[in-house]
DOSE-500724 format. One record per residue (C-alpha): y negated, z, x. Coordinates in steps of 0.05 Angstrom, whole numbers, plus 32768, in hexadecimal, padded with zeros to 4 digits. Example, Ala and Ser with C-alpha at 12.3 -4.5 7.8 and 13.67 -1.06 7.14 Angstrom:
<nodes>
<node <805A,809C,80F6>>
<node <8015,808F,8111>>
</nodes>
This chain:
<nodes>
<node <7B4D,8DBE,8572>>
<node <7B1D,8DE3,859E>>
<node <7ADE,8E09,8590>>
<node <7A9F,8DDF,8592>>
<node <7A5C,8DF3,85AF>>
<node <7A1F,8DC5,85A4>>
<node <79D7,8DC4,85B9>>
<node <79AE,8D9F,8584>>
<node <797C,8DA6,854C>>
<node <799C,8DCA,8511>>
<node <7997,8D91,84DF>>
<node <79CD,8D6F,8509>>
<node <7A01,8DA4,84F5>>
<node <7A3E,8D7D,84DE>>
<node <7A85,8D8A,84C5>>
<node <7AAE,8DB3,84D2>>
<node <7A74,8DE4,84D3>>
<node <7A5D,8DCD,848E>>
<node <7A6C,8D95,845C>>
<node <7A28,8D74,8467>>
<node <79EC,8D78,8495>>
<node <79AD,8D9E,847F>>
<node <796B,8D79,847D>>
<node <7935,8D81,84B1>>
<node <7906,8D9B,847B>>
<node <7937,8DD1,8465>>
<node <7941,8DE9,84AC>>
<node <78F6,8DEA,84BB>>
<node <78E7,8E11,847B>>
<node <791F,8E42,848B>>
<node <7905,8E4B,84D2>>
<node <78BF,8E59,84B9>>
<node <78D9,8E8F,848B>>
<node <7901,8EB0,84C2>>
<node <78C8,8EAA,84F4>>
<node <7899,8ECD,84C3>>
<node <78CA,8F04,84B1>>
<node <78DD,8F13,84FA>>
<node <7899,8F07,8519>>
<node <7892,8F4C,8537>>
<node <78DA,8F4F,8552>>
<node <78D7,8F09,856F>>
<node <7892,8F12,858F>>
<node <788D,8EC7,8597>>
<node <788B,8E88,856D>>
<node <78D0,8E73,8555>>
<node <78D1,8E28,855C>>
<node <78F7,8DEC,8577>>
<node <78F5,8DA1,856A>>
<node <791F,8D9C,852C>>
<node <7916,8D50,852C>>
<node <7936,8D4B,8571>>
<node <7972,8D1C,8576>>
<node <798A,8D3C,85B7>>
<node <79D1,8D56,85B7>>
<node <79FF,8D73,85EC>>
<node <7A42,8D8F,85D8>>
<node <7A85,8DA5,85F4>>
<node <7AC5,8DC3,85DB>>
<node <7AEA,8DFE,85F9>>
<node <7B32,8E10,85EB>>
<node <7B38,8E3E,85AF>>
<node <7B5F,8E71,85D6>>
<node <7B2D,8E6F,860F>>
<node <7AF4,8E7C,85DF>>
<node <7B19,8EB8,85C3>>
<node <7B25,8ED1,860A>>
<node <7ADB,8EC9,861A>>
<node <7AC8,8EF7,85E1>>
<node <7B02,8F27,85EF>>
<node <7AEE,8F2C,8639>>
<node <7AA7,8F3E,8624>>
<node <7AC2,8F73,85F4>>
<node <7AF2,8F8E,8629>>
<node <7ABC,8F92,865E>>
<node <7A8C,8FB3,862E>>
<node <7ABE,8FE7,861A>>
<node <7AE5,8FF5,865A>>
<node <7ABC,8FD7,8693>>
<node <7AE0,8FB0,86CA>>
<node <7B21,8FD4,86B8>>
<node <7B20,8FAE,8676>>
<node <7B1B,8F6C,869B>>
<node <7B50,8F7F,86CE>>
<node <7B82,8F87,8695>>
<node <7B79,8F3D,8684>>
<node <7B88,8F22,86CA>>
<node <7BD4,8F20,86C5>>
<node <7BDB,8F18,867A>>
<node <7BDE,8ED9,8651>>
<node <7BBE,8EF7,8613>>
<node <7BAF,8F3C,85F6>>
<node <7BD2,8F4E,85B5>>
<node <7BB0,8F42,8572>>
<node <7BAA,8F8E,856A>>
<node <7B87,8F95,85AD>>
<node <7B57,8F5E,859B>>
<node <7B48,8F7A,8556>>
<node <7B3B,8FBF,8573>>
<node <7B0D,8FA4,85AA>>
<node <7AE4,8F7A,857B>>
<node <7ADE,8FB2,8548>>
<node <7AC5,8FE1,857F>>
<node <7A92,8FAC,8595>>
<node <7A79,8FA5,854E>>
<node <7A70,8FF1,8549>>
<node <7A48,8FF1,858A>>
<node <7A1B,8FBB,856F>>
<node <79DD,8FB4,8599>>
<node <79F1,8FF2,85BF>>
<node <7A25,8FC6,85E1>>
<node <7A1E,8F99,861C>>
<node <7A2C,8F56,85FB>>
<node <7A0E,8F53,85B5>>
<node <79FF,8F08,85B9>>
<node <7A49,8EFA,85C7>>
<node <7A68,8F2E,859A>>
<node <7A3F,8F39,855B>>
<node <7A52,8EFA,8536>>
<node <7A1B,8EC8,8544>>
<node <7A2E,8E7F,853D>>
<node <79E8,8E64,854A>>
<node <79BB,8E7A,8582>>
<node <7971,8E68,857D>>
<node <793E,8E5E,85B5>>
<node <791B,8EA2,85B3>>
<node <7918,8ED3,85EC>>
<node <7921,8F19,85CF>>
<node <7966,8F38,85CD>>
<node <796A,8F35,8581>>
<node <799D,8F23,854C>>
<node <7980,8F07,850C>>
<node <79AA,8F0F,84CD>>
<node <798F,8EE3,8496>>
<node <79A5,8EB2,8460>>
<node <79A4,8E6C,847B>>
<node <7984,8E2F,845B>>
<node <79BD,8E2E,8428>>
<node <79BA,8E79,841A>>
<node <79F7,8E8C,8443>>
<node <79EC,8ECB,846D>>
<node <79F7,8EC0,84B7>>
<node <79E3,8EDD,84FA>>
<node <79B7,8EBA,852C>>
<node <79B1,8ECF,8574>>
<node <7987,8EBF,85B2>>
<node <7999,8E85,85DF>>
<node <797E,8EA2,8620>>
<node <799B,8EE7,8613>>
<node <79DF,8EC6,8606>>
<node <79D8,8EA3,8649>>
<node <79C9,8EE7,8669>>
<node <7A07,8F05,864B>>
<node <7A33,8ECC,8662>>
<node <7A17,8ED1,86A9>>
<node <7A24,8F1C,86A8>>
<node <7A6B,8F12,868F>>
<node <7A7A,8EDD,86C3>>
<node <7A62,8F09,86FA>>
<node <7A90,8F41,86E2>>
<node <7ACB,8F12,86DC>>
<node <7AC4,8EFC,8725>>
<node <7ABE,8F45,873A>>
<node <7AFD,8F56,8714>>
<node <7B23,8F19,872E>>
<node <7B01,8EF4,8768>>
<node <7B37,8EBE,8766>>
<node <7B24,8EA7,8720>>
<node <7AF0,8E75,873B>>
<node <7B25,8E53,8765>>
<node <7B5F,8E57,8734>>
<node <7B3F,8E4A,86F1>>
<node <7B4C,8E07,86D1>>
<node <7B77,8DE6,869C>>
<node <7BB7,8DFB,86BF>>
<node <7BA0,8E43,86C5>>
<node <7B84,8E54,8680>>
<node <7BC4,8E77,866B>>
<node <7BA7,8EAE,8696>>
<node <7B7B,8ECF,8662>>
<node <7B42,8EE0,8692>>
<node <7B43,8E99,86AD>>
<node <7B3C,8E80,8666>>
<node <7AFF,8EAC,865B>>
<node <7AE2,8E91,869C>>
<node <7AEC,8E49,8687>>
<node <7ACC,8E53,8643>>
<node <7A92,8E7A,865F>>
<node <7A80,8E41,868E>>
<node <7A7B,8E0F,8656>>
<node <7A54,8E3C,8627>>
<node <7A24,8E52,865E>>
<node <7A17,8E0A,8671>>
<node <7A04,8DF8,862A>>
<node <79DB,8E38,861F>>
<node <79B3,8E26,865D>>
<node <79A7,8DE0,8643>>
<node <7992,8DFC,85FF>>
<node <795F,8E2B,861F>>
<node <7944,8DF6,864E>>
<node <793B,8DC5,8613>>
<node <7925,8DFC,85E3>>
<node <795B,8DEA,85B0>>
<node <798E,8E12,8589>>
<node <79D6,8E1A,85A0>>
<node <7A0B,8E1D,856A>>
<node <7A56,8E23,8567>>
<node <7A8F,8E12,8539>>
<node <7AB2,8E51,8552>>
<node <7AB4,8E93,852D>>
</nodes>
């Protein structure tokens, strides 16, 4: 199975994300509470058409999704040198990944890629570079990021990947994703496409990934 990314209203959340879908009313009530609490930080009205039936989704390979996040952590911590180390390797070790993600968590919003690295699984259509940590409509605490700022981070990361390895645009593809940087490139293209759609349609983007 891959990691799913979907643009849609939040009441359309389905398994395996959750055993049932929330109601439109529960989402709207939750959104109103969040909008009121974070009014000053958001500096805009938090809204989208929760009754929308629009949906766009895509899966990325699980390994590629991991490499997308690892590439962001490596770039944030070590600059282009961090990405260069991924060019000729199939995959970093679990210890290297754990250390990189722990360091990104410690940097928090002092880092370069908070929308990618601070644990959001839903990105909402608001503009400020903000991470909201709140109980959801069922009382489960989760983090919610910004759709356009996620798109900015993906664009930044893709630019750095092509600087580190100019051949990645020509060589990336299903046959090349064993190359860990190529896997990150492939995943970033899919997620950026959906984040762009989400912002254009003013809808949330959510993922089944961790």
